FILUMDREN-992852 format. One record per residue (C-alpha): residue number from 1; x, y, z. Coordinates in Angstrom, 2 decimals, always signed. Example, Ala and Ser with C-alpha at 12.3 -4.5 7.8 and 13.67 -1.06 7.14 Angstrom:
BEGIN
1/+12.30/-4.50/+7.80
2/+13.67/-1.06/+7.14
END
This chain:
BEGIN
1/+51.23/+34.97/+20.09
2/+49.44/+38.28/+19.46
3/+50.05/+37.91/+15.73
4/+48.49/+34.44/+15.90
5/+45.44/+35.79/+17.69
6/+45.02/+38.55/+15.12
7/+45.23/+35.98/+12.33
8/+42.75/+33.62/+13.97
9/+40.34/+36.23/+15.34
10/+38.35/+36.78/+12.12
11/+37.96/+33.03/+11.69
12/+36.90/+32.62/+15.31
13/+34.32/+35.42/+14.97
14/+33.02/+33.90/+11.75
15/+32.73/+30.45/+13.37
16/+30.93/+31.98/+16.35
17/+28.48/+33.75/+14.06
18/+27.89/+30.56/+12.05
19/+27.29/+28.61/+15.25
20/+24.97/+31.28/+16.60
21/+23.07/+31.32/+13.33
22/+22.88/+27.55/+13.32
23/+21.46/+27.36/+16.86
24/+19.09/+30.25/+16.21
25/+17.83/+28.52/+13.07
26/+17.57/+25.20/+14.86
27/+15.59/+26.85/+17.66
28/+13.22/+28.45/+15.14
29/+12.70/+25.19/+13.26
30/+12.26/+23.22/+16.48
31/+9.76/+25.78/+17.70
32/+7.65/+25.39/+14.58
33/+7.56/+21.63/+14.86
34/+7.05/+21.72/+18.63
35/+3.91/+23.86/+18.21
36/+2.35/+21.32/+15.82
37/+3.39/+18.32/+17.92
38/+2.14/+19.76/+21.20
39/-1.25/+20.52/+19.67
40/-1.64/+16.86/+18.64
41/-0.28/+15.49/+21.91
42/-3.03/+17.26/+23.86
43/-5.52/+14.75/+22.53
44/-3.59/+11.65/+23.58
45/-5.31/+11.27/+26.94
46/-8.80/+11.69/+28.37
47/-7.43/+14.41/+30.62
48/-6.12/+16.32/+27.59
49/-9.41/+16.00/+25.74
50/-11.36/+17.26/+28.74
51/-8.98/+20.17/+29.11
52/-8.98/+21.45/+25.55
53/-12.49/+20.58/+24.32
54/-15.28/+23.15/+24.88
55/-17.64/+21.29/+27.21
56/-20.50/+22.07/+29.53
57/-19.86/+21.55/+33.24
58/-22.11/+18.49/+33.24
59/-20.05/+16.92/+30.46
60/-16.66/+17.82/+31.95
61/-17.32/+17.07/+35.59
62/-19.34/+13.85/+35.49
63/-17.51/+11.67/+32.91
64/-16.84/+9.15/+35.73
65/-20.50/+8.06/+35.59
66/-19.58/+6.02/+32.53
67/-17.15/+3.95/+34.62
68/-17.66/+1.34/+37.32
69/-15.16/+3.17/+39.56
70/-14.71/+6.89/+40.10
71/-11.06/+6.36/+41.13
72/-9.63/+7.20/+37.72
73/-6.29/+8.55/+36.62
74/-7.55/+10.34/+33.52
75/-4.03/+11.48/+32.67
76/-3.14/+7.86/+31.96
77/-6.26/+6.90/+29.95
78/-5.35/+6.63/+26.28
79/-7.60/+8.50/+23.87
80/-5.87/+9.29/+20.58
81/-2.89/+6.95/+20.32
82/+0.33/+8.25/+18.72
83/+0.53/+7.09/+15.08
84/+3.27/+6.49/+12.62
85/+3.25/+6.16/+8.82
86/+2.19/+2.61/+7.98
87/+2.10/+0.84/+4.60
88/-1.12/+1.29/+2.60
89/-3.39/+2.38/+5.49
90/-1.71/+5.79/+5.87
91/-0.95/+5.67/+9.59
92/-1.54/+3.22/+12.44
93/-0.69/+3.03/+16.18
94/+2.99/+3.37/+16.97
95/+4.45/+0.40/+18.90
96/+5.29/+1.05/+22.57
97/+3.65/+2.11/+25.82
98/+1.35/+5.10/+25.43
99/-0.27/+5.98/+28.78
100/-2.33/+2.88/+29.67
101/-2.22/+1.49/+26.12
102/+0.41/-1.00/+25.04
103/+0.87/-1.36/+21.28
104/+2.83/-4.46/+20.31
105/+5.32/-4.64/+17.45
106/+2.50/-5.64/+15.07
107/+0.82/-2.28/+15.84
108/-1.99/-4.01/+17.70
109/-3.35/-2.95/+21.12
110/-2.21/-6.07/+22.90
111/+0.29/-6.76/+25.64
112/+1.14/-10.05/+23.91
113/+3.07/-10.40/+20.69
114/+1.56/-12.19/+17.71
115/+3.27/-15.53/+17.06
116/+3.91/-16.68/+13.51
117/+3.31/-19.37/+12.54
118/+0.21/-19.63/+14.69
119/+0.73/-22.06/+17.63
120/-1.15/-25.34/+17.71
121/-4.51/-25.19/+19.48
122/-4.99/-21.42/+19.02
123/-8.17/-19.91/+17.64
124/-7.08/-16.50/+16.35
125/-9.45/-13.54/+16.03
126/-8.66/-10.08/+14.72
127/-10.78/-7.09/+15.76
128/-10.77/-4.02/+13.48
129/-12.43/-0.64/+13.82
130/-11.90/+2.95/+14.81
131/-11.51/+4.53/+18.23
132/-14.25/+2.50/+19.90
133/-12.63/-0.79/+18.87
134/-9.21/+0.64/+19.75
135/-10.45/+1.46/+23.26
136/-10.33/+5.25/+23.53
137/-11.42/+5.96/+27.09
138/-10.86/+2.44/+28.44
139/-9.53/+2.68/+32.02
140/-6.99/-0.08/+31.41
141/-5.56/-2.31/+28.69
142/-7.62/-5.17/+30.13
143/-10.89/-3.25/+29.76
144/-10.81/-2.60/+26.07
145/-13.46/-4.45/+24.06
146/-10.85/-6.77/+22.51
147/-9.33/-7.75/+25.86
148/-12.74/-8.27/+27.48
149/-13.83/-10.41/+24.54
150/-10.63/-12.43/+24.78
151/-11.34/-13.24/+28.44
152/-15.01/-14.03/+27.77
153/-14.16/-16.46/+24.97
154/-11.62/-18.36/+27.07
155/-13.99/-18.43/+30.04
156/-17.16/-19.46/+28.24
157/-16.03/-21.48/+25.23
158/-12.93/-23.17/+26.61
159/-12.07/-26.73/+25.62
160/-9.05/-28.92/+26.40
161/-6.17/-27.98/+24.11
162/-7.89/-24.86/+22.79
163/-7.03/-21.23/+23.46
164/-8.61/-18.10/+22.02
165/-6.66/-14.98/+21.24
166/-8.13/-11.65/+20.15
167/-5.77/-9.13/+18.60
168/-7.00/-5.57/+18.15
169/-5.81/-3.84/+14.98
170/-7.83/-0.62/+15.18
171/-7.07/+3.08/+15.07
172/-8.98/+6.24/+16.00
173/-10.65/+7.85/+12.93
174/-10.27/+4.79/+10.71
175/-13.21/+4.18/+8.42
176/-14.13/+0.93/+6.68
177/-11.58/+1.63/+3.91
178/-8.57/+1.47/+6.22
179/-10.07/-1.63/+7.81
180/-10.62/-3.29/+4.46
181/-7.06/-2.59/+3.30
182/-5.73/-3.89/+6.61
183/-7.78/-7.07/+6.15
184/-6.71/-7.52/+2.51
185/-3.01/-6.81/+2.83
186/-2.16/-7.64/+6.43
187/-4.59/-9.58/+8.61
188/-5.49/-12.13/+5.93
189/-1.79/-13.10/+5.88
190/-1.55/-13.65/+9.65
191/-3.48/-16.95/+9.84
192/-6.81/-15.70/+11.22
193/-9.63/-18.08/+12.12
194/-12.09/-15.20/+12.29
195/-12.12/-11.44/+11.64
196/-14.61/-9.17/+13.37
197/-15.22/-5.47/+12.83
198/-16.85/-3.04/+15.23
199/-17.46/-0.30/+12.75
200/-19.79/+1.90/+10.71
201/-19.83/+5.01/+12.86
202/-16.74/+6.57/+11.29
203/-18.06/+6.05/+7.76
204/-20.99/+8.26/+8.80
205/-18.76/+10.66/+10.72
206/-16.56/+11.36/+7.71
207/-19.50/+11.41/+5.31
208/-21.20/+13.99/+7.53
209/-18.11/+16.14/+6.98
210/-18.50/+15.73/+3.20
211/-15.68/+13.19/+2.85
212/-15.52/+10.27/+0.45
213/-14.36/+7.39/+2.66
214/-12.89/+5.62/-0.35
215/-10.42/+8.50/-0.95
216/-9.73/+10.72/+2.04
217/-7.09/+11.51/+4.66
218/-7.74/+10.98/+8.37
219/-6.49/+13.17/+11.23
220/-3.10/+11.49/+11.57
221/-2.51/+11.64/+7.85
222/-3.11/+15.41/+7.98
223/-0.77/+15.67/+10.95
224/+2.14/+14.12/+9.11
225/+1.38/+16.26/+6.08
226/+1.56/+19.33/+8.35
227/+4.93/+18.18/+9.68
228/+6.18/+17.64/+6.13
229/+4.98/+21.08/+5.05
230/+6.59/+22.70/+8.11
231/+9.91/+21.13/+7.11
232/+9.51/+22.05/+3.47
233/+8.61/+25.63/+4.31
234/+11.57/+25.95/+6.68
235/+13.85/+24.69/+3.93
236/+12.42/+27.20/+1.47
237/+10.74/+24.53/-0.61
238/+7.26/+24.32/-2.08
239/+4.69/+22.83/+0.27
240/+2.56/+19.82/-0.60
241/-0.72/+20.78/-2.18
242/-4.19/+19.62/-1.28
243/-5.61/+17.04/-3.68
244/-8.79/+18.35/-5.35
245/-10.30/+14.86/-5.54
246/-9.87/+14.38/-1.79
247/-11.40/+17.67/-0.72
248/-14.60/+17.51/+1.31
249/-17.94/+18.36/-0.25
250/-19.78/+21.41/+1.14
251/-22.64/+19.13/+2.33
252/-22.93/+15.62/+3.81
253/-22.70/+12.62/+1.50
254/-26.11/+11.06/+0.74
255/-26.98/+8.19/+3.07
256/-27.35/+5.68/+0.25
257/-23.87/+6.56/-1.03
258/-22.47/+6.00/+2.46
259/-24.03/+2.55/+2.52
260/-22.84/+1.73/-1.01
261/-19.21/+2.61/-0.18
262/-19.31/+0.55/+2.97
263/-20.75/-2.39/+1.05
264/-17.99/-2.05/-1.56
265/-15.36/-2.32/+1.20
266/-17.13/-5.34/+2.67
267/-17.27/-7.23/-0.61
268/-13.60/-6.54/-1.36
269/-12.48/-7.52/+2.13
270/-14.55/-10.70/+2.22
271/-13.09/-11.74/-1.14
272/-9.52/-11.33/+0.23
273/-10.34/-13.45/+3.27
274/-11.51/-16.32/+1.07
275/-12.50/-19.12/+3.52
276/-12.03/-17.07/+6.70
277/-15.28/-15.79/+8.19
278/-15.82/-12.07/+8.80
279/-18.52/-10.74/+11.13
280/-19.29/-7.03/+10.83
281/-20.85/-5.50/+13.93
282/-22.57/-2.13/+13.39
283/-21.41/-0.24/+16.44
284/-23.61/+1.74/+18.83
285/-23.54/+5.51/+18.63
286/-25.39/+8.14/+20.64
287/-27.46/+9.50/+17.76
288/-29.19/+6.19/+17.00
289/-29.60/+4.67/+20.46
290/-33.09/+4.38/+21.94
291/-31.67/+4.42/+25.45
292/-33.20/+6.87/+27.92
293/-30.39/+9.42/+28.05
294/-28.97/+11.04/+31.14
295/-28.73/+14.82/+31.17
296/-25.01/+14.50/+30.51
297/-25.53/+12.17/+27.53
298/-28.18/+14.49/+26.10
299/-25.63/+17.30/+26.04
300/-23.51/+15.27/+23.62
301/-26.29/+14.70/+21.08
302/-25.20/+15.90/+17.68
303/-27.06/+18.28/+15.41
304/-26.57/+15.51/+12.85
305/-28.78/+13.02/+14.75
306/-31.25/+12.68/+11.87
307/-28.40/+12.14/+9.38
308/-26.93/+9.35/+11.51
309/-30.33/+7.68/+11.74
310/-30.70/+7.79/+7.94
311/-27.19/+6.44/+7.33
312/-27.48/+3.68/+9.91
313/-30.77/+2.57/+8.41
314/-29.26/+2.55/+4.91
315/-26.19/+0.65/+6.11
316/-28.28/-1.94/+7.97
317/-30.57/-2.49/+5.01
318/-27.74/-2.83/+2.55
319/-25.33/-5.00/+4.56
320/-28.04/-7.34/+5.83
321/-28.84/-8.34/+2.24
322/-25.25/-9.33/+1.36
323/-25.08/-13.01/+0.59
324/-21.48/-14.12/+0.86
325/-20.47/-17.45/+2.34
326/-17.88/-15.94/+4.67
327/-19.58/-12.67/+5.69
328/-22.24/-11.86/+8.25
329/-23.68/-8.54/+9.36
330/-24.87/-8.02/+12.95
331/-26.50/-4.76/+14.05
332/-25.65/-4.09/+17.72
333/-26.34/-0.33/+17.51
334/-29.26/-0.89/+19.90
335/-27.27/-2.72/+22.54
336/-27.94/+0.03/+25.14
337/-31.62/+0.54/+24.29
338/-32.87/-1.20/+27.46
339/-30.85/+0.97/+29.83
340/-32.30/+3.91/+31.71
341/-31.25/+7.52/+32.16
342/-29.51/+6.76/+35.45
343/-27.23/+4.33/+33.57
344/-24.56/+6.54/+32.02
345/-22.95/+4.59/+29.18
346/-21.69/+7.10/+26.61
347/-18.57/+9.12/+27.36
348/-19.48/+11.30/+24.39
349/-21.11/+10.62/+21.03
350/-19.08/+7.52/+20.16
351/-16.98/+6.31/+23.12
352/-17.49/+4.35/+26.32
353/-16.02/+3.69/+29.73
354/-15.53/+0.17/+30.98
355/-19.29/-0.25/+31.61
356/-20.13/+0.26/+27.95
357/-17.15/-1.77/+26.72
358/-18.21/-4.75/+28.82
359/-21.76/-4.67/+27.43
360/-20.48/-4.49/+23.86
361/-18.07/-7.38/+24.44
362/-20.92/-9.47/+25.89
363/-23.08/-8.71/+22.86
364/-20.30/-9.74/+20.48
365/-19.75/-12.97/+22.44
366/-23.45/-13.82/+22.32
367/-23.41/-13.51/+18.53
368/-20.08/-15.29/+17.99
369/-20.51/-18.28/+20.33
370/-22.87/-20.35/+18.14
371/-20.90/-19.49/+15.00
372/-17.57/-20.54/+16.53
373/-19.01/-23.74/+17.99
374/-20.63/-24.62/+14.66
375/-17.41/-24.04/+12.71
376/-15.50/-26.22/+15.14
377/-17.98/-29.07/+14.81
378/-17.76/-28.77/+11.03
379/-13.97/-28.92/+11.12
END
């Protein structure tokens, strides 16, 4: 027995050392990934954003003014939805329940699944955009712009045997390029009757950072690249390099170039939709509103206010002159202009609580109603 132990002891020690090394290495690797993942997860909720973002007390303590109710569970309010790699658009929302946001298997912020082929008597609308269209800051799934619009359409334009459905395929940080590719490759194949975009702000946002929206990586793309580089580095491999052609410029992109690139995406997307109508709504943003701002809203005003004004003017001028049979441009950037300083609407520069979402949904309905009714009479 002793002889057997002496024979096996070196092997047992070696196995123990290998196991110890394996678990130590695994712990080190896991720690590296965990650090990156935790940093991103902090931004998934309104509570996380408020906790980690440098804010003045007025901004941090009075966010509830942008909501109809102050009884809010900010730890459950979705802000930056978890993404996963998605064909051709880089990344898109990951299916599942994420705080108060449900993402269906089609990667759309809807509790219902998309049915294919489209059921009889259904008028199908797709909403695209960035975080505003997605509903960052919405107190519930039902109070996103898409859900509110869905209810308004069925309440105000209902007819026997007809049902409206609005599916939201939007993602925080998306610019018009991701939207256009989604329209070309995905939404155009899902039997839409109408496509609407609530967009424009992120084209300016990225351009302000010196990015070319026709060839850039968004936050989630950079996150997955960081994860890949962490794995490659841990394995002793060469990390992925930055692409020179995708690097930001040291200064903002000229306003006319911003408008040109957005127009290019519009023309390409409209061509892919063929006979399906597309209405592009230029979204409201704090820098261009003429609303009397509350003290809290004023604190969020960007140093780039003048740049946003120039870009929005260039976009409006350029897109309003497009003459395509299936495209229409509607500027709703001034939808809050008539409100006073006591009416808090903006959560920050670009986002809204349920009060703002409801006003935007009403403005979209007011524009769409005559178009939908006309198209139905024609058909």
